[in-house]
N, C-alpha and C positions, 0 to 999 in steps of 0.2 A: 504494500502500500504508499509504502514513503520508502523515500533517499534523502540524504540528509547528509552536507559539504561544510568543516569547515575549515575555516585557512588563517593560521597567526600571520600579522604582519606588524610591524614594530608599534604601527598607532594603536591598534589594537588585532579583531579576529572578526572575521564577516560569518554567520551561518546561514544556510538555506536548504530550507526543509520539501520536498517537491512530494505530491500526493499525483497515484495514479487512476483514483476512481475520482467518480463524482462524489462533492461534499455530501450530498446527501447520507451516499451509502457509505461515510466514511464515522459519520455519529448518526449514524439510524441504530435503533436498540440500544443494550446493555453495553458501559460505557466497557467494556470486555471487549467484544467485534470490532474495538477501536484498533487492535493491535495483532488481529490475526491476518491469514491469508496474507504476508510480508510480499510473497513475488508476484502479485497480480499488476498487471498492467491492463489501460483502458484499451478499449477498440475502438472502430471507427465511432460507431454509434458513440460513445461518450467524448468522442474530441469537439465537441460541440460546445461553445463558451456558458461559463457555469455565473452565476448570481447568486452572490453568500447573504443570505443575510448576516443579522447583527448576534444573533448568537451560531452561527454556525463559523462565524470568523472569531469568538470568542473561544469556543474548545477548540477546533484547529489550533490558536494563539495558544492556549496551555498546552496544546502538545510538541508544539514546538519549543516552549519554552523547557518541560521534561528531556527534552532533545536531545535541547543545548548546553541542561546542566549536566548530562550525562556524557556528551562529547568531551566538554570541559573539561570535567572530571577524569575519566580516563585518557584525556589528552595529556592530562599534569598542568591545566594552564587555570589563572584566575583563583588561586587555590586562596585569597583576600578578595571573592567578588569580582564580579562584575558589573558594569552599568549597560544598558543597551543606550546608544544615539539616536537610531534608527531603525522605523520596520518597512519594508517593502515586498508590498503584498501584488503580484503577479495572479495570473487566471490558474496556475495550478502549484503554485506554492509559497512561499511566505523567508522573508530574509531579515535577519538583525546583524546589525552593523553596530559593534560596541566596543568595550575595553576593558583592561584590568582593572581593578582596583588595587 
């Protein structure tokens, strides 16, 4: 369902979370369903543009923050915390630009 990438720089980091299912599929049902079937990819029927409501955006943002924190920890980055300076929304992704404290 999700791919993630974190890039470190002297000024901070950039983290991008990309999803391959329509957002309604990602947030439908129980929260545990969000993390299942991680290798699914979109089909041509799912390639149309998505419109995200506020609740879906907030849930995707929460997922992205959790994944960011996991990546920072596993890469031993930002041991004293971090600050997100910019959030970038694209059709199938959310990106955070931030710096370590």
